[in-house]
PQR file of N, CA, C, O and H, with PARSE charges and radii, in Angstrom:
ATOM      1  N   MET A   1      43.032  21.188 -15.355 -0.4000 1.5000
ATOM      2  CA  MET A   1      41.820  21.718 -14.784 -0.0000 2.0000
ATOM      3  C   MET A   1      40.766  20.618 -14.761  0.5500 1.7000
ATOM      4  O   MET A   1      40.527  19.947 -15.765 -0.5500 1.4000
ATOM      5  N   LEU A   2      40.155  20.449 -13.624 -0.4000 1.5000
ATOM      6  CA  LEU A   2      39.059  19.504 -13.485 -0.0000 2.0000
ATOM      7  C   LEU A   2      37.768  20.208 -13.891  0.5500 1.7000
ATOM      8  O   LEU A   2      37.473  21.292 -13.387 -0.5500 1.4000
ATOM      9  H   LEU A   2      40.350  20.994 -12.808  0.4000 1.0000
ATOM     10  N   ILE A   3      37.012  19.622 -14.774 -0.4000 1.5000
ATOM     11  CA  ILE A   3      35.745  20.196 -15.222 -0.0000 2.0000
ATOM     12  C   ILE A   3      34.629  19.265 -14.784  0.5500 1.7000
ATOM     13  O   ILE A   3      34.635  18.076 -15.102 -0.5500 1.4000
ATOM     14  H   ILE A   3      37.252  18.742 -15.184  0.4000 1.0000
ATOM     15  N   LEU A   4      33.668  19.819 -14.048 -0.4000 1.5000
ATOM     16  CA  LEU A   4      32.561  19.039 -13.514 -0.0000 2.0000
ATOM     17  C   LEU A   4      31.236  19.604 -13.998  0.5500 1.7000
ATOM     18  O   LEU A   4      31.124  20.804 -14.247 -0.5500 1.4000
ATOM     19  H   LEU A   4      33.662  20.785 -13.790  0.4000 1.0000
ATOM     20  N   THR A   5      30.250  18.760 -14.131 -0.4000 1.5000
ATOM     21  CA  THR A   5      28.900  19.188 -14.452 -0.0000 2.0000
ATOM     22  C   THR A   5      28.054  18.993 -13.205  0.5500 1.7000
ATOM     23  O   THR A   5      28.058  17.914 -12.613 -0.5500 1.4000
ATOM     24  H   THR A   5      30.341  17.784 -13.928  0.4000 1.0000
ATOM     25  N   ARG A   6      27.333  20.025 -12.806 -0.4000 1.5000
ATOM     26  CA  ARG A   6      26.481  19.972 -11.630 -0.0000 2.0000
ATOM     27  C   ARG A   6      25.136  20.596 -11.968  0.5500 1.7000
ATOM     28  O   ARG A   6      25.037  21.458 -12.842 -0.5500 1.4000
ATOM     29  H   ARG A   6      27.329  20.901 -13.288  0.4000 1.0000
ATOM     30  N   LYS A   7      24.125  20.156 -11.277 -0.4000 1.5000
ATOM     31  CA  LYS A   7      22.789  20.722 -11.419 -0.0000 2.0000
ATOM     32  C   LYS A   7      22.483  21.563 -10.188  0.5500 1.7000
ATOM     33  O   LYS A   7      23.210  21.511  -9.195 -0.5500 1.4000
ATOM     34  H   LYS A   7      24.206  19.456 -10.567  0.4000 1.0000
ATOM     35  N   THR A   8      21.407  22.334 -10.257 -0.4000 1.5000
ATOM     36  CA  THR A   8      20.988  23.142  -9.115 -0.0000 2.0000
ATOM     37  C   THR A   8      20.866  22.266  -7.876  0.5500 1.7000
ATOM     38  O   THR A   8      20.342  21.153  -7.930 -0.5500 1.4000
ATOM     39  H   THR A   8      20.817  22.376 -11.063  0.4000 1.0000
ATOM     40  N   ASN A   9      21.355  22.786  -6.769 -0.4000 1.5000
ATOM     41  CA  ASN A   9      21.370  22.133  -5.450 -0.0000 2.0000
ATOM     42  C   ASN A   9      22.394  21.011  -5.326  0.5500 1.7000
ATOM     43  O   ASN A   9      22.444  20.352  -4.287 -0.5500 1.4000
ATOM     44  H   ASN A   9      21.781  23.690  -6.724  0.4000 1.0000
ATOM     45  N   GLU A  10      23.215  20.771  -6.351 -0.4000 1.5000
ATOM     46  CA  GLU A  10      24.297  19.799  -6.227 -0.0000 2.0000
ATOM     47  C   GLU A  10      25.547  20.522  -5.748  0.5500 1.7000
ATOM     48  O   GLU A  10      25.675  21.736  -5.912 -0.5500 1.4000
ATOM     49  H   GLU A  10      23.174  21.306  -7.194  0.4000 1.0000
ATOM     50  N   LYS A  11      26.466  19.771  -5.156 -0.4000 1.5000
ATOM     51  CA  LYS A  11      27.633  20.374  -4.518 -0.0000 2.0000
ATOM     52  C   LYS A  11      28.937  19.755  -4.996  0.5500 1.7000
ATOM     53  O   LYS A  11      28.969  18.665  -5.568 -0.5500 1.4000
ATOM     54  H   LYS A  11      26.362  18.786  -5.023  0.4000 1.0000
ATOM     55  N   ILE A  12      29.998  20.485  -4.743 -0.4000 1.5000
ATOM     56  CA  ILE A  12      31.364  20.021  -4.961 -0.0000 2.0000
ATOM     57  C   ILE A  12      32.084  20.212  -3.634  0.5500 1.7000
ATOM     58  O   ILE A  12      31.995  21.278  -3.026 -0.5500 1.4000
ATOM     59  H   ILE A  12      29.973  21.370  -4.278  0.4000 1.0000
ATOM     60  N   ILE A  13      32.794  19.189  -3.186 -0.4000 1.5000
ATOM     61  CA  ILE A  13      33.534  19.245  -1.931 -0.0000 2.0000
ATOM     62  C   ILE A  13      35.016  19.366  -2.262  0.5500 1.7000
ATOM     63  O   ILE A  13      35.545  18.599  -3.066 -0.5500 1.4000
ATOM     64  H   ILE A  13      32.866  18.323  -3.680  0.4000 1.0000
ATOM     65  N   ILE A  14      35.686  20.338  -1.634 -0.4000 1.5000
ATOM     66  CA  ILE A  14      37.124  20.529  -1.811 -0.0000 2.0000
ATOM     67  C   ILE A  14      37.780  20.334  -0.451  0.5500 1.7000
ATOM     68  O   ILE A  14      37.529  21.091   0.487 -0.5500 1.4000
ATOM     69  H   ILE A  14      35.256  20.961  -0.980  0.4000 1.0000
ATOM     70  N   GLY A  15      38.613  19.325  -0.355 -0.4000 1.5000
ATOM     71  CA  GLY A  15      39.295  19.044   0.907 -0.0000 2.0000
ATOM     72  C   GLY A  15      38.308  18.738   2.013  0.5500 1.7000
ATOM     73  O   GLY A  15      37.231  18.189   1.778 -0.5500 1.4000
ATOM     74  H   GLY A  15      38.817  18.710  -1.116  0.4000 1.0000
ATOM     75  N   ASP A  16      38.702  19.111   3.241 -0.4000 1.5000
ATOM     76  CA  ASP A  16      37.866  18.814   4.399 -0.0000 2.0000
ATOM     77  C   ASP A  16      36.889  19.926   4.750  0.5500 1.7000
ATOM     78  O   ASP A  16      35.933  19.687   5.489 -0.5500 1.4000
ATOM     79  H   ASP A  16      39.577  19.557   3.432  0.4000 1.0000
ATOM     80  N   GLY A  17      37.104  21.143   4.238 -0.4000 1.5000
ATOM     81  CA  GLY A  17      36.300  22.238   4.755 -0.0000 2.0000
ATOM     82  C   GLY A  17      35.670  23.172   3.755  0.5500 1.7000
ATOM     83  O   GLY A  17      35.117  24.197   4.154 -0.5500 1.4000
ATOM     84  H   GLY A  17      37.881  21.337   3.638  0.4000 1.0000
ATOM     85  N   ILE A  18      35.726  22.866   2.467 -0.4000 1.5000
ATOM     86  CA  ILE A  18      35.189  23.793   1.474 -0.0000 2.0000
ATOM     87  C   ILE A  18      34.126  23.085   0.646  0.5500 1.7000
ATOM     88  O   ILE A  18      34.359  22.010   0.094 -0.5500 1.4000
ATOM     89  H   ILE A  18      36.175  22.033   2.143  0.4000 1.0000
ATOM     90  N   THR A  19      32.959  23.707   0.571 -0.4000 1.5000
ATOM     91  CA  THR A  19      31.856  23.169  -0.219 -0.0000 2.0000
ATOM     92  C   THR A  19      31.383  24.245  -1.189  0.5500 1.7000
ATOM     93  O   THR A  19      31.120  25.378  -0.786 -0.5500 1.4000
ATOM     94  H   THR A  19      32.770  24.581   1.019  0.4000 1.0000
ATOM     95  N   ILE A  20      31.276  23.891  -2.460 -0.4000 1.5000
ATOM     96  CA  ILE A  20      30.747  24.768  -3.499 -0.0000 2.0000
ATOM     97  C   ILE A  20      29.373  24.234  -3.865  0.5500 1.7000
ATOM     98  O   ILE A  20      29.237  23.064  -4.222 -0.5500 1.4000
ATOM     99  H   ILE A  20      31.489  22.970  -2.787  0.4000 1.0000
ATOM    100  N   SER A  21      28.349  25.083  -3.780 -0.4000 1.5000
ATOM    101  CA  SER A  21      26.972  24.679  -4.091 -0.0000 2.0000
ATOM    102  C   SER A  21      26.454  25.457  -5.289  0.5500 1.7000
ATOM    103  O   SER A  21      26.660  26.667  -5.382 -0.5500 1.4000
ATOM    104  H   SER A  21      28.459  26.034  -3.490  0.4000 1.0000
ATOM    105  N   VAL A  22      25.786  24.773  -6.203 -0.4000 1.5000
ATOM    106  CA  VAL A  22      25.114  25.438  -7.315 -0.0000 2.0000
ATOM    107  C   VAL A  22      23.760  25.897  -6.788  0.5500 1.7000
ATOM    108  O   VAL A  22      22.917  25.072  -6.434 -0.5500 1.4000
ATOM    109  H   VAL A  22      25.618  23.790  -6.128  0.4000 1.0000
ATOM    110  N   ILE A  23      23.553  27.187  -6.735 -0.4000 1.5000
ATOM    111  CA  ILE A  23      22.332  27.754  -6.189 -0.0000 2.0000
ATOM    112  C   ILE A  23      21.267  27.915  -7.270  0.5500 1.7000
ATOM    113  O   ILE A  23      20.099  27.582  -7.070 -0.5500 1.4000
ATOM    114  H   ILE A  23      24.238  27.857  -7.022  0.4000 1.0000
ATOM    115  N   GLU A  24      21.699  28.435  -8.425 -0.4000 1.5000
ATOM    116  CA  GLU A  24      20.728  28.725  -9.484 -0.0000 2.0000
ATOM    117  C   GLU A  24      21.451  28.808 -10.823  0.5500 1.7000
ATOM    118  O   GLU A  24      22.579  29.295 -10.900 -0.5500 1.4000
ATOM    119  H   GLU A  24      22.648  28.706  -8.587  0.4000 1.0000
ATOM    120  N   VAL A  25      20.805  28.337 -11.855 -0.4000 1.5000
ATOM    121  CA  VAL A  25      21.301  28.488 -13.225 -0.0000 2.0000
ATOM    122  C   VAL A  25      20.227  29.249 -13.984  0.5500 1.7000
ATOM    123  O   VAL A  25      19.080  28.813 -14.077 -0.5500 1.4000
ATOM    124  H   VAL A  25      19.889  27.942 -11.792  0.4000 1.0000
ATOM    125  N   ARG A  26      20.626  30.405 -14.529 -0.4000 1.5000
ATOM    126  CA  ARG A  26      19.677  31.234 -15.266 -0.0000 2.0000
ATOM    127  C   ARG A  26      20.376  31.752 -16.525  0.5500 1.7000
ATOM    128  O   ARG A  26      21.253  32.612 -16.446 -0.5500 1.4000
ATOM    129  H   ARG A  26      21.558  30.759 -14.453  0.4000 1.0000
ATOM    130  N   GLY A  27      19.982  31.224 -17.680 -0.4000 1.5000
ATOM    131  CA  GLY A  27      20.634  31.636 -18.927 -0.0000 2.0000
ATOM    132  C   GLY A  27      22.097  31.261 -18.901  0.5500 1.7000
ATOM    133  O   GLY A  27      22.444  30.096 -18.703 -0.5500 1.4000
ATOM    134  H   GLY A  27      19.269  30.525 -17.744  0.4000 1.0000
ATOM    135  N   ASP A  28      22.971  32.262 -19.105 -0.4000 1.5000
ATOM    136  CA  ASP A  28      24.410  32.004 -19.115 -0.0000 2.0000
ATOM    137  C   ASP A  28      25.076  32.342 -17.785  0.5500 1.7000
ATOM    138  O   ASP A  28      26.301  32.440 -17.708 -0.5500 1.4000
ATOM    139  H   ASP A  28      22.689  33.208 -19.266  0.4000 1.0000
ATOM    140  N   GLN A  29      24.267  32.519 -16.736 -0.4000 1.5000
ATOM    141  CA  GLN A  29      24.822  32.816 -15.417 -0.0000 2.0000
ATOM    142  C   GLN A  29      24.524  31.691 -14.440  0.5500 1.7000
ATOM    143  O   GLN A  29      23.456  31.078 -14.467 -0.5500 1.4000
ATOM    144  H   GLN A  29      23.272  32.439 -16.798  0.4000 1.0000
ATOM    145  N   VAL A  30      25.495  31.439 -13.582 -0.4000 1.5000
ATOM    146  CA  VAL A  30      25.352  30.425 -12.548 -0.0000 2.0000
ATOM    147  C   VAL A  30      25.617  31.100 -11.205  0.5500 1.7000
ATOM    148  O   VAL A  30      26.648  31.748 -11.027 -0.5500 1.4000
ATOM    149  H   VAL A  30      26.362  31.937 -13.560  0.4000 1.0000
ATOM    150  N   ARG A  31      24.702  30.951 -10.277 -0.4000 1.5000
ATOM    151  CA  ARG A  31      24.913  31.455  -8.920 -0.0000 2.0000
ATOM    152  C   ARG A  31      25.443  30.299  -8.086  0.5500 1.7000
ATOM    153  O   ARG A  31      24.856  29.217  -8.046 -0.5500 1.4000
ATOM    154  H   ARG A  31      23.865  30.424 -10.423  0.4000 1.0000
ATOM    155  N   ILE A  32      26.563  30.550  -7.422 -0.4000 1.5000
ATOM    156  CA  ILE A  32      27.156  29.513  -6.588 -0.0000 2.0000
ATOM    157  C   ILE A  32      27.286  30.022  -5.161  0.5500 1.7000
ATOM    158  O   ILE A  32      27.364  31.226  -4.916 -0.5500 1.4000
ATOM    159  H   ILE A  32      27.039  31.428  -7.454  0.4000 1.0000
ATOM    160  N   GLY A  33      27.307  29.091  -4.236 -0.4000 1.5000
ATOM    161  CA  GLY A  33      27.578  29.402  -2.838 -0.0000 2.0000
ATOM    162  C   GLY A  33      28.867  28.730  -2.432  0.5500 1.7000
ATOM    163  O   GLY A  33      29.149  27.604  -2.843 -0.5500 1.4000
ATOM    164  H   GLY A  33      27.244  28.113  -4.435  0.4000 1.0000
ATOM    165  N   VAL A  34      29.649  29.420  -1.626 -0.4000 1.5000
ATOM    166  CA  VAL A  34      30.918  28.870  -1.151 -0.0000 2.0000
ATOM    167  C   VAL A  34      30.865  28.822   0.370  0.5500 1.7000
ATOM    168  O   VAL A  34      30.672  29.846   1.025 -0.5500 1.4000
ATOM    169  H   VAL A  34      29.420  30.334  -1.292  0.4000 1.0000
ATOM    170  N   ASP A  35      31.032  27.653   0.916 -0.4000 1.5000
ATOM    171  CA  ASP A  35      31.096  27.473   2.360 -0.0000 2.0000
ATOM    172  C   ASP A  35      32.525  27.060   2.675  0.5500 1.7000
ATOM    173  O   ASP A  35      32.970  25.979   2.291 -0.5500 1.4000
ATOM    174  H   ASP A  35      31.188  26.821   0.384  0.4000 1.0000
ATOM    175  N   ALA A  36      33.244  27.936   3.381 -0.4000 1.5000
ATOM    176  CA  ALA A  36      34.653  27.681   3.683 -0.0000 2.0000
ATOM    177  C   ALA A  36      34.973  28.220   5.068  0.5500 1.7000
ATOM    178  O   ALA A  36      34.282  29.111   5.562 -0.5500 1.4000
ATOM    179  H   ALA A  36      32.883  28.814   3.693  0.4000 1.0000
ATOM    180  N   PRO A  37      36.010  27.690   5.695 -0.5600 1.5000
ATOM    181  CA  PRO A  37      36.430  28.233   6.992  0.2800 2.0000
ATOM    182  C   PRO A  37      36.819  29.702   6.863  0.5500 1.7000
ATOM    183  O   PRO A  37      37.250  30.145   5.798 -0.5500 1.4000
ATOM    184  N   LYS A  38      36.667  30.452   7.948 -0.4000 1.5000
ATOM    185  CA  LYS A  38      37.016  31.879   7.915 -0.0000 2.0000
ATOM    186  C   LYS A  38      38.482  32.109   7.574  0.5500 1.7000
ATOM    187  O   LYS A  38      38.839  33.179   7.079 -0.5500 1.4000
ATOM    188  H   LYS A  38      36.318  30.092   8.813  0.4000 1.0000
ATOM    189  N   SER A  39      39.327  31.130   7.828 -0.4000 1.5000
ATOM    190  CA  SER A  39      40.752  31.281   7.532 -0.0000 2.0000
ATOM    191  C   SER A  39      41.047  31.197   6.032  0.5500 1.7000
ATOM    192  O   SER A  39      42.152  31.526   5.602 -0.5500 1.4000
ATOM    193  H   SER A  39      39.037  30.261   8.229  0.4000 1.0000
ATOM    194  N   VAL A  40      40.075  30.761   5.238 -0.4000 1.5000
ATOM    195  CA  VAL A  40      40.249  30.654   3.790 -0.0000 2.0000
ATOM    196  C   VAL A  40      39.621  31.885   3.138  0.5500 1.7000
ATOM    197  O   VAL A  40      38.417  32.114   3.260 -0.5500 1.4000
ATOM    198  H   VAL A  40      39.177  30.493   5.588  0.4000 1.0000
ATOM    199  N   LYS A  41      40.431  32.660   2.458 -0.4000 1.5000
ATOM    200  CA  LYS A  41      39.918  33.840   1.772 -0.0000 2.0000
ATOM    201  C   LYS A  41      39.333  33.421   0.427  0.5500 1.7000
ATOM    202  O   LYS A  41      39.958  32.664  -0.317 -0.5500 1.4000
ATOM    203  H   LYS A  41      41.408  32.474   2.359  0.4000 1.0000
ATOM    204  N   VAL A  42      38.141  33.909   0.117 -0.4000 1.5000
ATOM    205  CA  VAL A  42      37.461  33.583  -1.130 -0.0000 2.0000
ATOM    206  C   VAL A  42      37.144  34.886  -1.840  0.5500 1.7000
ATOM    207  O   VAL A  42      36.448  35.739  -1.289 -0.5500 1.4000
ATOM    208  H   VAL A  42      37.633  34.524   0.721  0.4000 1.0000
ATOM    209  N   TYR A  43      37.649  35.053  -3.062 -0.4000 1.5000
ATOM    210  CA  TYR A  43      37.455  36.273  -3.840 -0.0000 2.0000
ATOM    211  C   TYR A  43      36.960  35.930  -5.235  0.5500 1.7000
ATOM    212  O   TYR A  43      37.269  34.865  -5.768 -0.5500 1.4000
ATOM    213  H   TYR A  43      38.214  34.360  -3.510  0.4000 1.0000
ATOM    214  N   ARG A  44      36.188  36.840  -5.825 -0.4000 1.5000
ATOM    215  CA  ARG A  44      35.937  36.765  -7.261 -0.0000 2.0000
ATOM    216  C   ARG A  44      37.255  37.118  -7.947  0.5500 1.7000
ATOM    217  O   ARG A  44      38.050  37.885  -7.403 -0.5500 1.4000
ATOM    218  H   ARG A  44      35.936  37.706  -5.392  0.4000 1.0000
ATOM    219  N   GLU A  45      37.486  36.571  -9.118 -0.4000 1.5000
ATOM    220  CA  GLU A  45      38.765  36.767  -9.803 -0.0000 2.0000
ATOM    221  C   GLU A  45      39.103  38.239 -10.012  0.5500 1.7000
ATOM    222  O   GLU A  45      40.243  38.646  -9.789 -0.5500 1.4000
ATOM    223  H   GLU A  45      36.840  35.948  -9.560  0.4000 1.0000
ATOM    224  N   GLU A  46      38.127  39.044 -10.437 -0.4000 1.5000
ATOM    225  CA  GLU A  46      38.404  40.458 -10.711 -0.0000 2.0000
ATOM    226  C   GLU A  46      38.721  41.226  -9.429  0.5500 1.7000
ATOM    227  O   GLU A  46      39.512  42.169  -9.462 -0.5500 1.4000
ATOM    228  H   GLU A  46      37.201  38.714 -10.618  0.4000 1.0000
ATOM    229  N   VAL A  47      38.128  40.847  -8.315 -0.4000 1.5000
ATOM    230  CA  VAL A  47      38.442  41.494  -7.039 -0.0000 2.0000
ATOM    231  C   VAL A  47      39.850  41.108  -6.604  0.5500 1.7000
ATOM    232  O   VAL A  47      40.614  41.959  -6.150 -0.5500 1.4000
ATOM    233  H   VAL A  47      37.485  40.081  -8.288  0.4000 1.0000
ATOM    234  N   PHE A  48      40.198  39.836  -6.739 -0.4000 1.5000
ATOM    235  CA  PHE A  48      41.540  39.381  -6.387 -0.0000 2.0000
ATOM    236  C   PHE A  48      42.597  40.105  -7.223  0.5500 1.7000
ATOM    237  O   PHE A  48      43.634  40.510  -6.696 -0.5500 1.4000
ATOM    238  H   PHE A  48      39.578  39.144  -7.108  0.4000 1.0000
ATOM    239  N   ALA A  49      42.341  40.269  -8.519 -0.4000 1.5000
ATOM    240  CA  ALA A  49      43.280  40.971  -9.400 -0.0000 2.0000
ATOM    241  C   ALA A  49      43.446  42.422  -8.966  0.5500 1.7000
ATOM    242  O   ALA A  49      44.559  42.947  -8.986 -0.5500 1.4000
ATOM    243  H   ALA A  49      41.499  39.940  -8.947  0.4000 1.0000
ATOM    244  N   ALA A  50      42.357  43.077  -8.574 -0.4000 1.5000
ATOM    245  CA  ALA A  50      42.433  44.476  -8.124 -0.0000 2.0000
ATOM    246  C   ALA A  50      43.222  44.584  -6.819  0.5500 1.7000
ATOM    247  O   ALA A  50      44.026  45.503  -6.661 -0.5500 1.4000
ATOM    248  H   ALA A  50      41.453  42.651  -8.557  0.4000 1.0000
ATOM    249  N   ILE A  51      43.006  43.666  -5.892 -0.4000 1.5000
ATOM    250  CA  ILE A  51      43.750  43.662  -4.629 -0.0000 2.0000
ATOM    251  C   ILE A  51      45.229  43.456  -4.896  0.5500 1.7000
ATOM    252  O   ILE A  51      46.075  44.141  -4.322 -0.5500 1.4000
ATOM    253  H   ILE A  51      42.353  42.920  -6.020  0.4000 1.0000
ATOM    254  N   LYS A  52      45.536  42.504  -5.773 -0.4000 1.5000
ATOM    255  CA  LYS A  52      46.930  42.216  -6.110 -0.0000 2.0000
ATOM    256  C   LYS A  52      47.612  43.435  -6.742  0.5500 1.7000
ATOM    257  O   LYS A  52      48.742  43.772  -6.387 -0.5500 1.4000
ATOM    258  H   LYS A  52      44.849  41.948  -6.240  0.4000 1.0000
ATOM    259  N   ALA A  53      46.923  44.091  -7.678 -0.4000 1.5000
ATOM    260  CA  ALA A  53      47.481  45.278  -8.331 -0.0000 2.0000
ATOM    261  C   ALA A  53      47.692  46.410  -7.326  0.5500 1.7000
ATOM    262  O   ALA A  53      48.703  47.110  -7.379 -0.5500 1.4000
ATOM    263  H   ALA A  53      46.006  43.818  -7.967  0.4000 1.0000
ATOM    264  N   GLU A  54      46.745  46.587  -6.419 -0.4000 1.5000
ATOM    265  CA  GLU A  54      46.869  47.633  -5.402 -0.0000 2.0000
ATOM    266  C   GLU A  54      48.042  47.347  -4.474  0.5500 1.7000
ATOM    267  O   GLU A  54      48.781  48.262  -4.113 -0.5500 1.4000
ATOM    268  H   GLU A  54      45.924  46.018  -6.376  0.4000 1.0000
ATOM    269  N   ASN A  55      48.219  46.098  -4.086 -0.4000 1.5000
ATOM    270  CA  ASN A  55      49.349  45.726  -3.228 -0.0000 2.0000
ATOM    271  C   ASN A  55      50.682  45.943  -3.943  0.5500 1.7000
ATOM    272  O   ASN A  55      51.646  46.409  -3.337 -0.5500 1.4000
ATOM    273  H   ASN A  55      47.618  45.354  -4.379  0.4000 1.0000
ATOM    274  N   GLN A  56      50.734  45.603  -5.233 -0.4000 1.5000
ATOM    275  CA  GLN A  56      51.970  45.803  -5.996 -0.0000 2.0000
ATOM    276  C   GLN A  56      52.278  47.294  -6.139  0.5500 1.7000
ATOM    277  O   GLN A  56      53.436  47.701  -6.049 -0.5500 1.4000
ATOM    278  H   GLN A  56      49.951  45.224  -5.725  0.4000 1.0000
ATOM    279  N   ALA A  57      51.246  48.105  -6.360 -0.4000 1.5000
ATOM    280  CA  ALA A  57      51.454  49.549  -6.484 -0.0000 2.0000
ATOM    281  C   ALA A  57      51.940  50.134  -5.160  0.5500 1.7000
ATOM    282  O   ALA A  57      52.820  50.995  -5.148 -0.5500 1.4000
ATOM    283  H   ALA A  57      50.305  47.774  -6.433  0.4000 1.0000
ATOM    284  N   ALA A  58      51.377  49.677  -4.057 -0.4000 1.5000
ATOM    285  CA  ALA A  58      51.797  50.162  -2.746 -0.0000 2.0000
ATOM    286  C   ALA A  58      53.242  49.777  -2.460  0.5500 1.7000
ATOM    287  O   ALA A  58      54.006  50.577  -1.919 -0.5500 1.4000
ATOM    288  H   ALA A  58      50.663  48.977  -4.066  0.4000 1.0000
ATOM    289  N   ALA A  59      53.617  48.557  -2.819 -0.4000 1.5000
ATOM    290  CA  ALA A  59      54.994  48.104  -2.591 -0.0000 2.0000
ATOM    291  C   ALA A  59      55.977  48.892  -3.451  0.5500 1.7000
ATOM    292  O   ALA A  59      57.086  49.196  -3.010 -0.5500 1.4000
ATOM    293  H   ALA A  59      52.996  47.907  -3.258  0.4000 1.0000
ATOM    294  N   ALA A  60      55.574  49.221  -4.674 -0.4000 1.5000
ATOM    295  CA  ALA A  60      56.455  49.963  -5.574 -0.0000 2.0000
ATOM    296  C   ALA A  60      56.613  51.419  -5.147  0.5500 1.7000
ATOM    297  O   ALA A  60      57.635  52.041  -5.439 -0.5500 1.4000
ATOM    298  H   ALA A  60      54.673  48.974  -5.032  0.4000 1.0000
ATOM    299  N   SER A  61      55.621  51.966  -4.464 -0.4000 1.5000
ATOM    300  CA  SER A  61      55.669  53.385  -4.097 -0.0000 2.0000
ATOM    301  C   SER A  61      56.373  53.629  -2.775  0.5500 1.7000
ATOM    302  O   SER A  61      56.576  54.779  -2.386 -0.5500 1.4000
ATOM    303  H   SER A  61      54.791  51.461  -4.227  0.4000 1.0000
ATOM    304  N   ARG A  62      56.747  52.570  -2.083 -0.4000 1.5000
ATOM    305  CA  ARG A  62      57.470  52.742  -0.823 -0.0000 2.0000
ATOM    306  C   ARG A  62      58.823  53.368  -1.104  0.5500 1.7000
ATOM    307  O   ARG A  62      59.538  52.958  -2.019 -0.5500 1.4000
ATOM    308  H   ARG A  62      56.583  51.635  -2.400  0.4000 1.0000
ATOM    309  N   THR A  63      59.160  54.357  -0.311 -0.4000 1.5000
ATOM    310  CA  THR A  63      60.475  54.979  -0.457 -0.0000 2.0000
ATOM    311  C   THR A  63      61.303  54.635   0.770  0.5500 1.7000
ATOM    312  O   THR A  63      60.773  54.462   1.867 -0.5500 1.4000
ATOM    313  H   THR A  63      58.580  54.690   0.432  0.4000 1.0000
ATOM    314  N   ALA A  64      62.579  54.543   0.572 -0.4000 1.5000
ATOM    315  CA  ALA A  64      63.468  54.219   1.674 -0.0000 2.0000
ATOM    316  C   ALA A  64      63.525  55.387   2.637  0.5500 1.7000
ATOM    317  O   ALA A  64      63.556  56.544   2.218 -0.5500 1.4000
ATOM    318  H   ALA A  64      63.009  54.684  -0.319  0.4000 1.0000
ATOM    319  N   LEU A  65      63.538  55.088   3.928 -0.4000 1.5000
ATOM    320  CA  LEU A  65      63.662  56.132   4.928 -0.0000 2.0000
ATOM    321  C   LEU A  65      65.097  56.662   4.927  0.5500 1.7000
ATOM    322  O   LEU A  65      66.042  55.897   4.737 -0.5500 1.4000
ATOM    323  H   LEU A  65      63.513  54.148   4.269  0.4000 1.0000
ATOM    324  N   PRO A  66      65.257  57.960   5.138 -0.5600 1.5000
ATOM    325  CA  PRO A  66      66.625  58.491   5.181  0.2800 2.0000
ATOM    326  C   PRO A  66      67.370  57.895   6.369  0.5500 1.7000
ATOM    327  O   PRO A  66      66.785  57.648   7.424 -0.5500 1.4000
ATOM    328  N   SER A  67      68.644  57.672   6.188 -0.4000 1.5000
ATOM    329  CA  SER A  67      69.433  57.111   7.284 -0.0000 2.0000
ATOM    330  C   SER A  67      69.713  58.204   8.308  0.5500 1.7000
ATOM    331  O   SER A  67      69.962  59.353   7.945 -0.5500 1.4000
ATOM    332  H   SER A  67      69.119  57.872   5.331  0.4000 1.0000
ATOM    333  N   ILE A  68      69.671  57.851   9.559 -0.4000 1.5000
ATOM    334  CA  ILE A  68      69.927  58.799  10.637 -0.0000 2.0000
ATOM    335  C   ILE A  68      71.128  58.288  11.393  0.5500 1.7000
ATOM    336  O   ILE A  68      71.146  57.157  11.878 -0.5500 1.4000
ATOM    337  H   ILE A  68      69.468  56.918   9.854  0.4000 1.0000
ATOM    338  N   ASP A  69      72.118  59.128  11.484 -0.4000 1.5000
ATOM    339  CA  ASP A  69      73.340  58.752  12.185 -0.0000 2.0000
ATOM    340  C   ASP A  69      73.327  59.410  13.560  0.5500 1.7000
ATOM    341  O   ASP A  69      73.625  60.597  13.692 -0.5500 1.4000
ATOM    342  H   ASP A  69      72.103  60.047  11.090  0.4000 1.0000
ATOM    343  N   PHE A  70      72.983  58.635  14.579 -0.4000 1.5000
ATOM    344  CA  PHE A  70      72.882  59.169  15.936 -0.0000 2.0000
ATOM    345  C   PHE A  70      74.259  59.441  16.529  0.5500 1.7000
ATOM    346  O   PHE A  70      74.361  60.189  17.501 -0.5500 1.4000
ATOM    347  H   PHE A  70      72.741  57.670  14.472  0.4000 1.0000
ATOM    348  N   LEU A  71      75.299  58.869  15.987 -0.4000 1.5000
ATOM    349  CA  LEU A  71      76.619  59.045  16.554 -0.0000 2.0000
ATOM    350  C   LEU A  71      77.224  60.405  16.259  0.5500 1.7000
ATOM    351  O   LEU A  71      78.136  60.831  16.967 -0.5500 1.4000
ATOM    352  H   LEU A  71      75.215  58.261  15.197  0.4000 1.0000
ATOM    353  N   THR A  72      76.738  61.109  15.222 -0.4000 1.5000
ATOM    354  CA  THR A  72      77.341  62.397  14.846 -0.0000 2.0000
ATOM    355  C   THR A  72      76.690  63.556  15.557  0.5500 1.7000
ATOM    356  O   THR A  72      77.120  64.693  15.369 -0.5500 1.4000
ATOM    357  H   THR A  72      75.996  60.762  14.647  0.4000 1.0000
ATOM    358  N   ARG A  73      75.703  63.332  16.340 -0.4000 1.5000
ATOM    359  CA  ARG A  73      75.023  64.433  17.039 -0.0000 2.0000
ATOM    360  C   ARG A  73      75.636  64.673  18.373  0.5500 1.7000
ATOM    361  O   ARG A  73      75.197  65.560  19.104 -0.5500 1.4000
ATOM    362  H   ARG A  73      75.353  62.408  16.493  0.4000 1.0000
TER
END
């Protein structure tokens, strides 16, 4: 893991199209801005975990469709 120290209004550049900006530091909270192409999905960790869990639950609840034999009709 790369650990960086930044001050308010300083930025971190990731690749060619992603910029992370420190907007504000207040106590133990840091507000950041993420500028990324629309093709890059950006989630807070807890939201990503909830989406992943929901997708896994949906995949597990899928039931197989009954087979239909058109030749016997």
